[in-house]
mmCIF file of the N, C-alpha and C atoms, coordinates in Angstrom:
data_MODEL
# 
_entry.id   MODEL 
# 
loop_
_atom_site.group_PDB 
_atom_site.id 
_atom_site.type_symbol 
_atom_site.label_atom_id 
_atom_site.label_alt_id 
_atom_site.label_comp_id 
_atom_site.label_asym_id 
_atom_site.label_entity_id 
_atom_site.label_seq_id 
_atom_site.pdbx_PDB_ins_code 
_atom_site.Cartn_x 
_atom_site.Cartn_y 
_atom_site.Cartn_z 
_atom_site.occupancy 
_atom_site.B_iso_or_equiv 
_atom_site.pdbx_formal_charge 
_atom_site.auth_seq_id 
_atom_site.auth_comp_id 
_atom_site.auth_asym_id 
_atom_site.auth_atom_id 
_atom_site.pdbx_PDB_model_num 
ATOM 1   N N  . MET A 1 1  ? 2.203   65.083  9.079  1.00 0.00 ? 1  MET A N  1 
ATOM 2   C CA . MET A 1 1  ? 2.056   63.540  8.905  1.00 0.00 ? 1  MET A CA 1 
ATOM 3   C C  . MET A 1 1  ? 3.653   63.348  8.348  1.00 0.00 ? 1  MET A C  1 
ATOM 4   N N  . SER A 1 2  ? 4.340   62.648  9.053  1.00 0.00 ? 2  SER A N  1 
ATOM 5   C CA . SER A 1 2  ? 6.026   62.259  9.089  1.00 0.00 ? 2  SER A CA 1 
ATOM 6   C C  . SER A 1 2  ? 6.053   61.296  7.833  1.00 0.00 ? 2  SER A C  1 
ATOM 7   N N  . THR A 1 3  ? 6.940   61.455  6.606  1.00 0.00 ? 3  THR A N  1 
ATOM 8   C CA . THR A 1 3  ? 7.383   60.832  5.892  1.00 0.00 ? 3  THR A CA 1 
ATOM 9   C C  . THR A 1 3  ? 8.399   59.605  5.798  1.00 0.00 ? 3  THR A C  1 
ATOM 10  N N  . SER A 1 4  ? 9.150   60.166  7.426  1.00 0.00 ? 4  SER A N  1 
ATOM 11  C CA . SER A 1 4  ? 10.029  59.215  7.734  1.00 0.00 ? 4  SER A CA 1 
ATOM 12  C C  . SER A 1 4  ? 9.969   57.663  8.840  1.00 0.00 ? 4  SER A C  1 
ATOM 13  N N  . VAL A 1 5  ? 9.808   56.269  8.448  1.00 0.00 ? 5  VAL A N  1 
ATOM 14  C CA . VAL A 1 5  ? 9.334   55.912  8.756  1.00 0.00 ? 5  VAL A CA 1 
ATOM 15  C C  . VAL A 1 5  ? 10.593  54.857  9.946  1.00 0.00 ? 5  VAL A C  1 
ATOM 16  N N  . ASN A 1 6  ? 10.399  54.296  10.707 1.00 0.00 ? 6  ASN A N  1 
ATOM 17  C CA . ASN A 1 6  ? 10.563  53.997  12.265 1.00 0.00 ? 6  ASN A CA 1 
ATOM 18  C C  . ASN A 1 6  ? 11.458  52.112  11.456 1.00 0.00 ? 6  ASN A C  1 
ATOM 19  N N  . SER A 1 7  ? 12.554  51.969  10.601 1.00 0.00 ? 7  SER A N  1 
ATOM 20  C CA . SER A 1 7  ? 12.902  50.891  10.631 1.00 0.00 ? 7  SER A CA 1 
ATOM 21  C C  . SER A 1 7  ? 13.342  49.870  11.437 1.00 0.00 ? 7  SER A C  1 
ATOM 22  N N  . SER A 1 8  ? 13.170  49.753  12.768 1.00 0.00 ? 8  SER A N  1 
ATOM 23  C CA . SER A 1 8  ? 12.848  48.866  13.927 1.00 0.00 ? 8  SER A CA 1 
ATOM 24  C C  . SER A 1 8  ? 11.639  48.483  13.869 1.00 0.00 ? 8  SER A C  1 
ATOM 25  N N  . ARG A 1 9  ? 10.509  48.776  13.365 1.00 0.00 ? 9  ARG A N  1 
ATOM 26  C CA . ARG A 1 9  ? 9.417   48.983  13.754 1.00 0.00 ? 9  ARG A CA 1 
ATOM 27  C C  . ARG A 1 9  ? 8.732   47.782  12.634 1.00 0.00 ? 9  ARG A C  1 
ATOM 28  N N  . ARG A 1 10 ? 10.031  48.273  11.043 1.00 0.00 ? 10 ARG A N  1 
ATOM 29  C CA . ARG A 1 10 ? 9.485   47.598  9.675  1.00 0.00 ? 10 ARG A CA 1 
ATOM 30  C C  . ARG A 1 10 ? 10.241  46.051  10.615 1.00 0.00 ? 10 ARG A C  1 
ATOM 31  N N  . LYS A 1 11 ? 11.189  46.161  11.260 1.00 0.00 ? 11 LYS A N  1 
ATOM 32  C CA . LYS A 1 11 ? 11.847  44.783  11.131 1.00 0.00 ? 11 LYS A CA 1 
ATOM 33  C C  . LYS A 1 11 ? 11.735  44.284  12.253 1.00 0.00 ? 11 LYS A C  1 
ATOM 34  N N  . PHE A 1 12 ? 10.857  44.704  13.320 1.00 0.00 ? 12 PHE A N  1 
ATOM 35  C CA . PHE A 1 12 ? 9.623   43.750  14.275 1.00 0.00 ? 12 PHE A CA 1 
ATOM 36  C C  . PHE A 1 12 ? 8.607   43.509  13.657 1.00 0.00 ? 12 PHE A C  1 
ATOM 37  N N  . VAL A 1 13 ? 7.192   43.986  12.269 1.00 0.00 ? 13 VAL A N  1 
ATOM 38  C CA . VAL A 1 13 ? 6.904   44.071  11.723 1.00 0.00 ? 13 VAL A CA 1 
ATOM 39  C C  . VAL A 1 13 ? 6.975   42.053  11.144 1.00 0.00 ? 13 VAL A C  1 
ATOM 40  N N  . VAL A 1 14 ? 8.320   42.360  10.208 1.00 0.00 ? 14 VAL A N  1 
ATOM 41  C CA . VAL A 1 14 ? 8.189   41.869  9.471  1.00 0.00 ? 14 VAL A CA 1 
ATOM 42  C C  . VAL A 1 14 ? 8.527   39.868  9.656  1.00 0.00 ? 14 VAL A C  1 
ATOM 43  N N  . SER A 1 15 ? 9.175   39.874  11.239 1.00 0.00 ? 15 SER A N  1 
ATOM 44  C CA . SER A 1 15 ? 9.883   38.756  11.421 1.00 0.00 ? 15 SER A CA 1 
ATOM 45  C C  . SER A 1 15 ? 8.856   38.640  12.297 1.00 0.00 ? 15 SER A C  1 
ATOM 46  N N  . LEU A 1 16 ? 8.075   38.925  13.275 1.00 0.00 ? 16 LEU A N  1 
ATOM 47  C CA . LEU A 1 16 ? 6.231   38.281  13.507 1.00 0.00 ? 16 LEU A CA 1 
ATOM 48  C C  . LEU A 1 16 ? 5.495   38.058  12.287 1.00 0.00 ? 16 LEU A C  1 
ATOM 49  N N  . GLY A 1 17 ? 5.986   38.278  10.783 1.00 0.00 ? 17 GLY A N  1 
ATOM 50  C CA . GLY A 1 17 ? 4.721   37.618  10.031 1.00 0.00 ? 17 GLY A CA 1 
ATOM 51  C C  . GLY A 1 17 ? 5.859   35.904  9.695  1.00 0.00 ? 17 GLY A C  1 
ATOM 52  N N  . LEU A 1 18 ? 7.291   36.595  9.752  1.00 0.00 ? 18 LEU A N  1 
ATOM 53  C CA . LEU A 1 18 ? 8.055   35.171  9.144  1.00 0.00 ? 18 LEU A CA 1 
ATOM 54  C C  . LEU A 1 18 ? 7.803   33.640  10.080 1.00 0.00 ? 18 LEU A C  1 
ATOM 55  N N  . GLY A 1 19 ? 7.584   34.427  11.587 1.00 0.00 ? 19 GLY A N  1 
ATOM 56  C CA . GLY A 1 19 ? 7.734   33.755  12.693 1.00 0.00 ? 19 GLY A CA 1 
ATOM 57  C C  . GLY A 1 19 ? 5.990   32.766  12.289 1.00 0.00 ? 19 GLY A C  1 
ATOM 58  N N  . GLY A 1 20 ? 5.109   33.138  12.062 1.00 0.00 ? 20 GLY A N  1 
ATOM 59  C CA . GLY A 1 20 ? 3.891   33.530  12.533 1.00 0.00 ? 20 GLY A CA 1 
ATOM 60  C C  . GLY A 1 20 ? 4.078   32.461  10.938 1.00 0.00 ? 20 GLY A C  1 
ATOM 61  N N  . ALA A 1 21 ? 5.090   32.266  10.158 1.00 0.00 ? 21 ALA A N  1 
ATOM 62  C CA . ALA A 1 21 ? 3.929   31.917  8.542  1.00 0.00 ? 21 ALA A CA 1 
ATOM 63  C C  . ALA A 1 21 ? 5.395   30.032  8.868  1.00 0.00 ? 21 ALA A C  1 
ATOM 64  N N  . ALA A 1 22 ? 6.745   29.917  10.569 1.00 0.00 ? 22 ALA A N  1 
ATOM 65  C CA . ALA A 1 22 ? 7.292   29.624  10.005 1.00 0.00 ? 22 ALA A CA 1 
ATOM 66  C C  . ALA A 1 22 ? 6.431   28.590  11.257 1.00 0.00 ? 22 ALA A C  1 
ATOM 67  N N  . THR A 1 23 ? 5.881   29.025  12.367 1.00 0.00 ? 23 THR A N  1 
ATOM 68  C CA . THR A 1 23 ? 5.241   28.189  12.768 1.00 0.00 ? 23 THR A CA 1 
ATOM 69  C C  . THR A 1 23 ? 3.600   27.087  12.484 1.00 0.00 ? 23 THR A C  1 
ATOM 70  N N  . VAL A 1 24 ? 3.044   27.874  11.505 1.00 0.00 ? 24 VAL A N  1 
ATOM 71  C CA . VAL A 1 24 ? 2.085   27.196  10.866 1.00 0.00 ? 24 VAL A CA 1 
ATOM 72  C C  . VAL A 1 24 ? 2.412   26.471  9.471  1.00 0.00 ? 24 VAL A C  1 
ATOM 73  N N  . ALA A 1 25 ? 3.816   26.868  9.660  1.00 0.00 ? 25 ALA A N  1 
ATOM 74  C CA . ALA A 1 25 ? 3.544   25.889  8.852  1.00 0.00 ? 25 ALA A CA 1 
ATOM 75  C C  . ALA A 1 25 ? 4.929   24.323  9.223  1.00 0.00 ? 25 ALA A C  1 
ATOM 76  N N  . ALA A 1 26 ? 4.746   24.478  10.252 1.00 0.00 ? 26 ALA A N  1 
ATOM 77  C CA . ALA A 1 26 ? 5.447   23.221  11.338 1.00 0.00 ? 26 ALA A CA 1 
ATOM 78  C C  . ALA A 1 26 ? 4.657   22.113  12.044 1.00 0.00 ? 26 ALA A C  1 
ATOM 79  N N  . VAL A 1 27 ? 3.515   23.135  11.683 1.00 0.00 ? 27 VAL A N  1 
ATOM 80  C CA . VAL A 1 27 ? 2.123   22.437  12.681 1.00 0.00 ? 27 VAL A CA 1 
ATOM 81  C C  . VAL A 1 27 ? 1.605   21.897  11.339 1.00 0.00 ? 27 VAL A C  1 
ATOM 82  N N  . THR A 1 28 ? 1.641   22.291  10.910 1.00 0.00 ? 28 THR A N  1 
ATOM 83  C CA . THR A 1 28 ? 0.692   21.668  9.389  1.00 0.00 ? 28 THR A CA 1 
ATOM 84  C C  . THR A 1 28 ? 1.222   19.666  9.454  1.00 0.00 ? 28 THR A C  1 
ATOM 85  N N  . SER A 1 29 ? 2.768   20.832  8.770  1.00 0.00 ? 29 SER A N  1 
ATOM 86  C CA . SER A 1 29 ? 2.903   19.148  8.614  1.00 0.00 ? 29 SER A CA 1 
ATOM 87  C C  . SER A 1 29 ? 3.870   18.248  9.132  1.00 0.00 ? 29 SER A C  1 
ATOM 88  N N  . SER A 1 30 ? 3.898   18.352  10.851 1.00 0.00 ? 30 SER A N  1 
ATOM 89  C CA . SER A 1 30 ? 3.360   17.273  11.769 1.00 0.00 ? 30 SER A CA 1 
ATOM 90  C C  . SER A 1 30 ? 1.985   17.226  11.954 1.00 0.00 ? 30 SER A C  1 
ATOM 91  N N  . ILE A 1 31 ? 0.803   17.389  11.436 1.00 0.00 ? 31 ILE A N  1 
ATOM 92  C CA . ILE A 1 31 ? -0.546  16.397  11.258 1.00 0.00 ? 31 ILE A CA 1 
ATOM 93  C C  . ILE A 1 31 ? -0.770  16.324  10.095 1.00 0.00 ? 31 ILE A C  1 
ATOM 94  N N  . VAL A 1 32 ? -0.590  16.483  9.112  1.00 0.00 ? 32 VAL A N  1 
ATOM 95  C CA . VAL A 1 32 ? -1.055  16.607  7.675  1.00 0.00 ? 32 VAL A CA 1 
ATOM 96  C C  . VAL A 1 32 ? 0.039   15.071  7.299  1.00 0.00 ? 32 VAL A C  1 
ATOM 97  N N  . PRO A 1 33 ? -0.062  14.640  7.218  1.00 0.00 ? 33 PRO A N  1 
ATOM 98  C CA . PRO A 1 33 ? 0.911   12.644  6.878  1.00 0.00 ? 33 PRO A CA 1 
ATOM 99  C C  . PRO A 1 33 ? 0.798   13.685  5.226  1.00 0.00 ? 33 PRO A C  1 
ATOM 100 N N  . PHE A 1 34 ? 1.866   12.837  4.456  1.00 0.00 ? 34 PHE A N  1 
ATOM 101 C CA . PHE A 1 34 ? 2.222   13.524  2.966  1.00 0.00 ? 34 PHE A CA 1 
ATOM 102 C C  . PHE A 1 34 ? 1.190   12.002  2.325  1.00 0.00 ? 34 PHE A C  1 
ATOM 103 N N  . ALA A 1 35 ? 1.156   11.788  1.015  1.00 0.00 ? 35 ALA A N  1 
ATOM 104 C CA . ALA A 1 35 ? 0.242   11.467  0.159  1.00 0.00 ? 35 ALA A CA 1 
ATOM 105 C C  . ALA A 1 35 ? 1.447   10.517  -0.082 1.00 0.00 ? 35 ALA A C  1 
ATOM 106 N N  . SER A 1 36 ? 0.668   9.322   -0.235 1.00 0.00 ? 36 SER A N  1 
ATOM 107 C CA . SER A 1 36 ? 2.148   8.264   -0.465 1.00 0.00 ? 36 SER A CA 1 
ATOM 108 C C  . SER A 1 36 ? 1.140   7.812   -1.629 1.00 0.00 ? 36 SER A C  1 
ATOM 109 N N  . SER A 1 37 ? 2.532   7.643   -2.708 1.00 0.00 ? 37 SER A N  1 
ATOM 110 C CA . SER A 1 37 ? 2.089   7.630   -4.699 1.00 0.00 ? 37 SER A CA 1 
ATOM 111 C C  . SER A 1 37 ? 1.463   5.831   -4.663 1.00 0.00 ? 37 SER A C  1 
ATOM 112 N N  . ASN A 1 38 ? 2.435   5.322   -3.320 1.00 0.00 ? 38 ASN A N  1 
ATOM 113 C CA . ASN A 1 38 ? 2.300   3.481   -3.701 1.00 0.00 ? 38 ASN A CA 1 
ATOM 114 C C  . ASN A 1 38 ? 1.075   2.805   -3.856 1.00 0.00 ? 38 ASN A C  1 
ATOM 115 N N  . LYS A 1 39 ? -0.248  3.991   -3.273 1.00 0.00 ? 39 LYS A N  1 
ATOM 116 C CA . LYS A 1 39 ? -0.458  2.519   -1.895 1.00 0.00 ? 39 LYS A CA 1 
ATOM 117 C C  . LYS A 1 39 ? -2.054  2.706   -2.766 1.00 0.00 ? 39 LYS A C  1 
ATOM 118 N N  . ASN A 1 40 ? -2.882  1.662   -3.479 1.00 0.00 ? 40 ASN A N  1 
ATOM 119 C CA . ASN A 1 40 ? -4.144  1.325   -4.340 1.00 0.00 ? 40 ASN A CA 1 
ATOM 120 C C  . ASN A 1 40 ? -5.019  1.162   -3.779 1.00 0.00 ? 40 ASN A C  1 
ATOM 121 N N  . PRO A 1 41 ? -5.651  2.981   -4.231 1.00 0.00 ? 41 PRO A N  1 
ATOM 122 C CA . PRO A 1 41 ? -7.058  3.078   -3.360 1.00 0.00 ? 41 PRO A CA 1 
ATOM 123 C C  . PRO A 1 41 ? -8.213  2.306   -2.818 1.00 0.00 ? 41 PRO A C  1 
ATOM 124 N N  . THR A 1 42 ? -7.995  0.793   -3.948 1.00 0.00 ? 42 THR A N  1 
ATOM 125 C CA . THR A 1 42 ? -8.817  -0.209  -3.730 1.00 0.00 ? 42 THR A CA 1 
ATOM 126 C C  . THR A 1 42 ? -8.712  -1.321  -2.505 1.00 0.00 ? 42 THR A C  1 
ATOM 127 N N  . ASP A 1 43 ? -6.965  -0.470  -1.990 1.00 0.00 ? 43 ASP A N  1 
ATOM 128 C CA . ASP A 1 43 ? -7.091  -1.670  -0.857 1.00 0.00 ? 43 ASP A CA 1 
ATOM 129 C C  . ASP A 1 43 ? -7.929  -0.718  0.478  1.00 0.00 ? 43 ASP A C  1 
ATOM 130 N N  . GLN A 1 44 ? -8.435  -1.999  1.343  1.00 0.00 ? 44 GLN A N  1 
ATOM 131 C CA . GLN A 1 44 ? -9.319  -1.775  2.504  1.00 0.00 ? 44 GLN A CA 1 
ATOM 132 C C  . GLN A 1 44 ? -8.684  -2.121  3.412  1.00 0.00 ? 44 GLN A C  1 
ATOM 133 N N  . VAL A 1 45 ? -9.265  -2.119  4.875  1.00 0.00 ? 45 VAL A N  1 
ATOM 134 C CA . VAL A 1 45 ? -8.277  -2.389  5.449  1.00 0.00 ? 45 VAL A CA 1 
ATOM 135 C C  . VAL A 1 45 ? -9.758  -3.039  6.598  1.00 0.00 ? 45 VAL A C  1 
ATOM 136 N N  . VAL A 1 46 ? -9.199  -4.660  6.719  1.00 0.00 ? 46 VAL A N  1 
ATOM 137 C CA . VAL A 1 46 ? -10.502 -5.455  7.097  1.00 0.00 ? 46 VAL A CA 1 
ATOM 138 C C  . VAL A 1 46 ? -10.308 -5.150  9.198  1.00 0.00 ? 46 VAL A C  1 
ATOM 139 N N  . PRO A 1 47 ? -11.850 -4.804  9.542  1.00 0.00 ? 47 PRO A N  1 
ATOM 140 C CA . PRO A 1 47 ? -11.868 -5.136  11.049 1.00 0.00 ? 47 PRO A CA 1 
ATOM 141 C C  . PRO A 1 47 ? -11.588 -6.512  11.404 1.00 0.00 ? 47 PRO A C  1 
ATOM 142 N N  . VAL A 1 48 ? -10.431 -6.081  12.972 1.00 0.00 ? 48 VAL A N  1 
ATOM 143 C CA . VAL A 1 48 ? -9.723  -7.573  13.089 1.00 0.00 ? 48 VAL A CA 1 
ATOM 144 C C  . VAL A 1 48 ? -11.028 -7.766  14.331 1.00 0.00 ? 48 VAL A C  1 
ATOM 145 N N  . ALA A 1 49 ? -11.460 -9.199  13.857 1.00 0.00 ? 49 ALA A N  1 
ATOM 146 C CA . ALA A 1 49 ? -12.797 -9.291  14.736 1.00 0.00 ? 49 ALA A CA 1 
ATOM 147 C C  . ALA A 1 49 ? -11.975 -9.410  16.378 1.00 0.00 ? 49 ALA A C  1 
ATOM 148 N N  . LYS A 1 50 ? -13.012 -8.950  17.303 1.00 0.00 ? 50 LYS A N  1 
ATOM 149 C CA . LYS A 1 50 ? -12.858 -8.792  18.576 1.00 0.00 ? 50 LYS A CA 1 
ATOM 150 C C  . LYS A 1 50 ? -13.614 -10.362 19.548 1.00 0.00 ? 50 LYS A C  1 
ATOM 151 N N  . GLY A 1 51 ? -13.003 -10.751 20.464 1.00 0.00 ? 51 GLY A N  1 
ATOM 152 C CA . GLY A 1 51 ? -13.686 -11.497 21.800 1.00 0.00 ? 51 GLY A CA 1 
ATOM 153 C C  . GLY A 1 51 ? -12.763 -12.383 21.344 1.00 0.00 ? 51 GLY A C  1 
ATOM 154 N N  . TYR A 1 52 ? -14.220 -13.642 21.634 1.00 0.00 ? 52 TYR A N  1 
ATOM 155 C CA . TYR A 1 52 ? -13.973 -15.055 21.480 1.00 0.00 ? 52 TYR A CA 1 
ATOM 156 C C  . TYR A 1 52 ? -14.408 -15.832 20.074 1.00 0.00 ? 52 TYR A C  1 
ATOM 157 N N  . ARG A 1 53 ? -12.676 -16.290 19.674 1.00 0.00 ? 53 ARG A N  1 
ATOM 158 C CA . ARG A 1 53 ? -12.866 -17.176 18.224 1.00 0.00 ? 53 ARG A CA 1 
ATOM 159 C C  . ARG A 1 53 ? -11.962 -18.712 18.705 1.00 0.00 ? 53 ARG A C  1 
ATOM 160 N N  . LEU A 1 54 ? -12.615 -19.937 17.660 1.00 0.00 ? 54 LEU A N  1 
ATOM 161 C CA . LEU A 1 54 ? -12.359 -21.199 17.863 1.00 0.00 ? 54 LEU A CA 1 
ATOM 162 C C  . LEU A 1 54 ? -11.318 -21.556 17.178 1.00 0.00 ? 54 LEU A C  1 
ATOM 163 N N  . THR A 1 55 ? -10.034 -21.412 17.904 1.00 0.00 ? 55 THR A N  1 
ATOM 164 C CA . THR A 1 55 ? -8.737  -21.842 16.609 1.00 0.00 ? 55 THR A CA 1 
ATOM 165 C C  . THR A 1 55 ? -8.719  -23.414 16.600 1.00 0.00 ? 55 THR A C  1 
ATOM 166 N N  . ALA A 1 56 ? -7.211  -23.602 15.644 1.00 0.00 ? 56 ALA A N  1 
ATOM 167 C CA . ALA A 1 56 ? -7.502  -24.457 15.805 1.00 0.00 ? 56 ALA A CA 1 
ATOM 168 C C  . ALA A 1 56 ? -6.439  -25.251 17.088 1.00 0.00 ? 56 ALA A C  1 
ATOM 169 N N  . HIS A 1 57 ? -5.153  -24.554 17.739 1.00 0.00 ? 57 HIS A N  1 
ATOM 170 C CA . HIS A 1 57 ? -5.031  -24.365 19.287 1.00 0.00 ? 57 HIS A CA 1 
ATOM 171 C C  . HIS A 1 57 ? -6.087  -25.163 20.078 1.00 0.00 ? 57 HIS A C  1 
ATOM 172 N N  . ILE A 1 58 ? -7.325  -23.999 19.954 1.00 0.00 ? 58 ILE A N  1 
ATOM 173 C CA . ILE A 1 58 ? -8.384  -24.072 20.725 1.00 0.00 ? 58 ILE A CA 1 
ATOM 174 C C  . ILE A 1 58 ? -8.902  -26.183 20.896 1.00 0.00 ? 58 ILE A C  1 
ATOM 175 N N  . GLN A 1 59 ? -9.477  -25.920 19.895 1.00 0.00 ? 59 GLN A N  1 
ATOM 176 C CA . GLN A 1 59 ? -9.744  -27.097 19.178 1.00 0.00 ? 59 GLN A CA 1 
ATOM 177 C C  . GLN A 1 59 ? -8.919  -28.548 19.825 1.00 0.00 ? 59 GLN A C  1 
ATOM 178 N N  . ASP A 1 60 ? -7.542  -28.298 19.991 1.00 0.00 ? 60 ASP A N  1 
ATOM 179 C CA . ASP A 1 60 ? -7.261  -29.013 20.400 1.00 0.00 ? 60 ASP A CA 1 
ATOM 180 C C  . ASP A 1 60 ? -7.225  -30.003 21.428 1.00 0.00 ? 60 ASP A C  1 
ATOM 181 N N  . TYR A 1 61 ? -7.140  -27.967 22.536 1.00 0.00 ? 61 TYR A N  1 
ATOM 182 C CA . TYR A 1 61 ? -7.360  -28.132 23.276 1.00 0.00 ? 61 TYR A CA 1 
ATOM 183 C C  . TYR A 1 61 ? -7.835  -29.147 24.251 1.00 0.00 ? 61 TYR A C  1 
ATOM 184 N N  . TYR A 1 62 ? -9.777  -28.506 24.073 1.00 0.00 ? 62 TYR A N  1 
ATOM 185 C CA . TYR A 1 62 ? -11.076 -29.445 24.063 1.00 0.00 ? 62 TYR A CA 1 
ATOM 186 C C  . TYR A 1 62 ? -11.074 -30.685 23.771 1.00 0.00 ? 62 TYR A C  1 
ATOM 187 N N  . ARG A 1 63 ? -10.942 -30.901 22.097 1.00 0.00 ? 63 ARG A N  1 
ATOM 188 C CA . ARG A 1 63 ? -10.017 -33.060 22.679 1.00 0.00 ? 63 ARG A CA 1 
ATOM 189 C C  . ARG A 1 63 ? -9.031  -33.710 24.070 1.00 0.00 ? 63 ARG A C  1 
ATOM 190 N N  . SER A 1 64 ? -8.188  -32.791 24.177 1.00 0.00 ? 64 SER A N  1 
ATOM 191 C CA . SER A 1 64 ? -7.653  -33.095 25.028 1.00 0.00 ? 64 SER A CA 1 
ATOM 192 C C  . SER A 1 64 ? -8.149  -33.381 27.047 1.00 0.00 ? 64 SER A C  1 
ATOM 193 N N  . ALA A 1 65 ? -9.024  -32.407 26.361 1.00 0.00 ? 65 ALA A N  1 
ATOM 194 C CA . ALA A 1 65 ? -10.044 -32.066 28.172 1.00 0.00 ? 65 ALA A CA 1 
ATOM 195 C C  . ALA A 1 65 ? -10.945 -33.162 28.409 1.00 0.00 ? 65 ALA A C  1 
ATOM 196 N N  . MET A 1 66 ? -11.447 -33.554 26.997 1.00 0.00 ? 66 MET A N  1 
ATOM 197 C CA . MET A 1 66 ? -12.389 -34.580 26.690 1.00 0.00 ? 66 MET A CA 1 
ATOM 198 C C  . MET A 1 66 ? -12.107 -35.798 27.051 1.00 0.00 ? 66 MET A C  1 
ATOM 199 N N  . LEU A 1 67 ? -10.940 -36.346 27.088 1.00 0.00 ? 67 LEU A N  1 
ATOM 200 C CA . LEU A 1 67 ? -10.249 -37.937 27.127 1.00 0.00 ? 67 LEU A CA 1 
ATOM 201 C C  . LEU A 1 67 ? -10.267 -37.772 28.811 1.00 0.00 ? 67 LEU A C  1 
# 
């Protein structure tokens, strides 16, 4: 068994580990958004109704079309 260590192989293995860690950090930081401390947890997003809605300008049109 040899006690001498190939330094180029050691540098290669260390660079692989650091490169992999950097890649994982870059990918996860772009996927996971940072939590904002100024948001109120009770705020709810209200879904927008889809489809036909009778609004004031539609009612005005119906009134003008009936005359």
